[in-house]
C-alpha positions in Angstrom: 16.7 -45.8 5.3 18.0 -45.3 1.8 17.0 -42.2 -0.1 16.7 -42.3 -3.9 17.4 -39.5 -6.4 16.2 -36.1 -5.3 17.5 -36.5 -1.8 20.7 -37.3 0.0 21.7 -40.9 -0.5 22.1 -42.8 2.8 23.9 -46.0 3.4 22.7 -49.2 5.2 25.0 -51.3 7.3 24.8 -54.9 6.2 26.5 -56.4 9.3 24.8 -56.9 12.6 25.0 -54.1 15.1 27.6 -55.8 17.3 29.9 -56.1 14.3 29.8 -52.4 13.4 32.0 -51.6 16.3 35.6 -52.4 17.1 36.1 -55.8 18.7 39.5 -55.8 20.4 39.7 -59.4 21.4 39.7 -62.9 20.1 38.2 -63.8 16.8 35.0 -62.9 14.9 33.4 -64.2 11.7 30.1 -63.8 10.1 28.4 -63.0 6.8 25.4 -61.8 4.9 23.4 -63.0 1.9 21.2 -60.9 -0.3 17.5 -61.4 -0.4 17.5 -62.3 -4.1 20.5 -64.7 -3.7 22.6 -62.8 -6.3 25.4 -61.9 -3.8 26.8 -63.2 -0.6 29.7 -62.2 1.5 31.6 -63.4 4.6 34.2 -61.9 6.9 36.8 -63.2 9.3 38.9 -61.0 11.6 41.5 -62.1 14.2 43.8 -60.1 16.4 46.5 -62.8 16.0 49.8 -62.3 17.7 49.4 -58.6 18.1 48.6 -57.1 21.5 46.1 -54.7 20.0 43.6 -54.9 17.1 44.0 -52.2 14.4 42.1 -53.8 11.5 38.6 -52.6 10.7 36.2 -53.8 7.9 32.9 -52.5 6.5 30.1 -53.7 4.2 27.4 -51.2 3.2 24.6 -50.8 0.7 23.0 -47.7 -0.7 20.9 -46.5 -3.6 21.5 -43.6 -6.0 19.3 -42.7 -9.0 17.5 -46.0 -8.6 20.7 -48.0 -8.8 21.7 -50.2 -5.8 25.3 -49.8 -4.7 27.4 -52.4 -2.7 30.5 -51.3 -0.9 33.2 -53.4 0.8 36.2 -52.2 2.7 39.3 -53.3 4.6 41.1 -50.7 6.7 44.4 -51.7 8.4 45.7 -49.2 10.9 49.3 -48.6 12.0 50.6 -46.6 14.9 47.1 -46.9 16.4 43.6 -47.8 15.4 42.0 -44.3 15.1 42.7 -43.7 11.4 41.2 -47.1 10.4 38.2 -46.6 12.6 37.6 -43.1 11.1 37.6 -44.7 7.6 35.1 -47.2 8.6 32.9 -44.5 10.0 33.2 -41.9 7.2 34.7 -43.1 3.9 31.7 -44.7 2.3 29.4 -42.1 3.7 31.5 -39.4 2.0 31.7 -41.4 -1.2 28.0 -41.8 -1.7 27.5 -38.1 -1.3 30.0 -37.1 -4.1 28.2 -35.3 -6.9 30.0 -37.3 -9.6 29.5 -40.7 -8.0 27.2 -42.1 -10.7 28.7 -40.2 -13.7 32.4 -40.5 -13.0 32.8 -43.1 -10.3 36.6 -43.2 -10.5 37.0 -39.5 -10.0 34.5 -39.6 -7.2 36.5 -42.4 -5.4 39.8 -40.6 -5.9 38.5 -37.3 -4.6 36.7 -38.9 -1.7 39.8 -40.8 -0.5 41.8 -37.6 -0.5 39.0 -35.5 1.1 38.5 -38.1 3.8 42.2 -38.1 4.5 42.2 -34.3 4.9 39.2 -34.4 7.2 40.8 -37.1 9.3 44.0 -35.0 9.7 41.9 -32.0 10.6 40.0 -34.0 13.2 43.3 -35.1 14.8 45.0 -31.7 14.6 45.1 -31.3 18.4 46.2 -34.8 19.0 49.7 -36.0 19.7 49.0 -39.2 17.8 50.2 -39.7 14.2 48.6 -43.0 13.2 47.6 -44.0 9.7 45.7 -46.7 7.8 45.5 -48.5 4.5 42.2 -48.8 2.6 41.3 -51.5 0.1 37.7 -51.0 -1.1 35.4 -52.5 -3.7 32.4 -50.6 -5.0 29.8 -52.5 -7.1 27.7 -50.3 -9.4 25.5 -52.4 -11.8 27.9 -54.7 -13.5 30.9 -52.5 -12.8 33.3 -53.3 -10.0 35.6 -50.5 -8.9 38.6 -51.5 -6.6 40.6 -48.7 -5.0 43.7 -49.1 -2.9 45.9 -47.1 -0.7 48.7 -49.0 1.2 49.4 -52.7 1.3 46.0 -54.2 1.9 44.9 -56.0 -1.3 42.0 -57.1 -3.5 42.2 -60.3 -5.6 39.5 -61.9 -7.7 39.0 -65.4 -9.0 38.3 -65.1 -12.7 37.7 -68.4 -14.6 39.5 -70.1 -11.7 42.6 -67.9 -11.9 43.8 -65.4 -9.3 43.9 -61.8 -10.6 45.1 -59.0 -8.4 43.0 -55.8 -8.7 45.4 -53.7 -6.6 49.2 -53.3 -6.5 50.7 -52.9 -3.0 52.1 -49.5 -2.2 55.6 -50.4 -1.0 58.4 -47.8 -0.8 60.7 -49.9 -3.0 58.2 -50.0 -5.9 60.1 -48.2 -8.6 57.4 -45.6 -9.4 56.7 -45.0 -5.7 60.4 -44.5 -5.0 60.6 -42.0 -7.8 57.5 -40.1 -6.6 58.8 -39.9 -3.0 62.3 -38.9 -3.9 61.0 -36.3 -6.4 59.0 -34.8 -3.4 62.2 -34.6 -1.3 61.8 -37.8 0.6 64.1 -40.8 1.1 63.6 -44.5 1.2 65.8 -46.4 3.8 66.3 -50.0 4.7 65.3 -50.6 8.3 64.4 -54.3 8.4 62.4 -53.6 5.3 62.2 -50.6 2.9 60.6 -47.6 4.7 59.7 -44.0 3.9 62.2 -41.9 5.9 63.2 -45.1 7.6 59.8 -45.2 9.4 56.8 -46.3 7.4 56.8 -49.6 5.5 54.2 -48.4 2.9 54.4 -45.5 0.5 50.7 -44.4 0.6 48.4 -44.2 3.5 45.7 -42.2 5.2 46.9 -40.1 8.2 50.6 -40.1 9.0 50.7 -36.4 9.2 54.5 -36.1 9.7 55.1 -37.9 6.4 52.1 -36.5 4.5 54.3 -34.7 1.9 55.4 -38.1 0.7 52.8 -40.6 2.0 49.7 -39.6 0.1 46.2 -41.0 0.2 45.6 -40.9 -3.6 44.2 -44.3 -4.6 45.0 -46.4 -7.6 41.8 -47.7 -9.0 41.1 -50.7 -11.2 37.8 -51.5 -12.9 36.4 -54.9 -13.8 33.1 -56.2 -15.1 31.0 -58.7 -13.2 30.6 -61.4 -15.9 30.2 -65.2 -15.8 34.0 -65.6 -15.3 34.1 -63.5 -12.1 33.5 -66.0 -9.4 34.5 -64.3 -6.2 36.6 -61.6 -4.6 38.9 -61.5 -1.6 39.7 -58.3 0.2 42.3 -58.6 3.0 44.8 -56.8 5.2 48.5 -57.7 4.8 48.2 -60.1 7.7 46.9 -62.5 5.1 48.9 -61.5 2.1 52.3 -61.6 4.0 52.1 -65.4 4.1 49.3 -66.4 1.7 50.1 -65.8 -2.1 47.2 -64.7 -4.3 46.9 -68.1 -6.0 46.7 -69.9 -2.6 44.1 -67.5 -1.4 41.9 -68.2 -4.5 42.4 -71.9 -4.1 41.5 -71.9 -0.4 38.5 -69.6 -0.8 37.3 -71.5 -3.8 37.1 -74.7 -1.9 34.3 -73.5 0.2 30.7 -72.8 -0.9 29.8 -70.3 1.8 31.9 -67.1 1.8 32.0 -67.0 5.6 33.6 -70.4 5.6 36.0 -69.2 2.9 37.0 -66.2 5.0 37.6 -68.3 8.1 39.7 -70.7 6.1 41.9 -67.9 4.8 42.3 -66.5 8.4 43.2 -69.9 9.6 45.8 -70.4 6.9 47.5 -67.1 7.5 47.7 -67.8 11.3 49.0 -71.3 10.9 51.5 -70.1 8.3 53.0 -67.7 10.9 51.4 -64.3 10.2 52.6 -61.9 13.0 49.9 -59.3 12.2 46.2 -58.7 12.6 44.4 -60.8 10.0 41.1 -59.6 8.4 39.4 -60.6 5.2 36.2 -60.3 3.3 35.1 -62.8 0.7 32.4 -61.7 -1.8 30.8 -64.4 -4.0 28.8 -63.7 -7.1 25.9 -66.2 -7.8 25.5 -66.0 -11.6 22.8 -68.7 -11.6 20.6 -66.1 -9.8 21.5 -63.2 -12.0 20.0 -64.3 -15.3 21.3 -63.0 -18.7 21.3 -59.6 -20.3 22.3 -56.3 -18.8 19.7 -56.1 -16.0 22.0 -57.2 -13.3 21.9 -55.0 -10.2 23.4 -55.6 -6.7 21.2 -57.2 -4.1 17.9 -55.8 -3.0 17.9 -54.5 0.5 15.7 -52.2 2.5 16.4 -50.6 5.9 14.6 -53.4 7.8 16.4 -56.4 6.2 18.6 -58.3 8.6 21.4 -60.8 7.8 20.1 -64.3 7.1 20.0 -66.5 10.2 22.3 -69.2 8.7 25.0 -66.5 8.3 24.4 -64.8 11.6 27.6 -63.4 13.2 29.4 -65.5 15.7 32.3 -64.5 18.0 34.2 -67.5 19.1 37.5 -69.2 19.8 38.0 -71.3 16.6 39.5 -74.8 17.2 42.8 -73.8 15.5 43.5 -71.1 18.1 44.6 -72.3 21.5 42.8 -70.3 24.1 46.0 -70.1 26.1 47.9 -68.5 23.2 49.7 -65.5 24.7 49.4 -62.2 22.9 52.7 -61.1 21.3 53.7 -57.8 20.0 55.5 -58.3 16.6 
């Protein structure tokens, strides 16, 4: 259950139990709607042409000092799934415990990202693996939306019908990232794409111990206000963004009333446009007609016993646009 001020804040998983764990096959989609109707979200996740599934996603709620908190995350692993799975298990739990979470949310997010990265590396110190992960997270506190990003997953909002990116991909050839890496003694090399040390195609990530001096887990954070113009948000791994531009994503998602249907449409579009990666996205829709005016908006009411609404119950299926006989291919 959630614990209010005076105790340790706990988090509640919004998604059904079977979706809190890694599903390494096929396709899954589902969603959740708040009890008061102010917020709804949907997800869609597909292994695609990859042999293995390294994407994870998370939706959690909590309560701190009487304020309800909503947290959404996309974690795209590389070199293995362990780093992404670790973030799903620990990142939001760590964040909600940060002593500055309510008073300086940006500092709390930044320090929690880096602390969780350090703890992951410690937990893997005896392992021969050296996998890593992106993280694109959105934290809703009152009317304030904080989007933090490490890596090349991305968050895009629809504001008055226009696509607005709330994160900037961490690519090695981004001029400021190249300068930072070279100043630290690293090199950027072309190997099919620009890569740190000729190895990693992103300039920031969790994990990646061997490149840690250059590939940091310090997030870039953008803040926006949930007002009448903010219609919905899309969080997704690069399996979507590699083939679906921001404007297309907003157009496609905006054509569906239910966020689960929107998430499924985005996954379908990425697959049919030739994405060679795992594809995972979360769509969060804000229902302003349920929010009322003034400054009394708060994220959705939830207690520990609430379950996802039946009409948005999770399904795991073979969607019609995926041939069951489609062979897995390692890209």
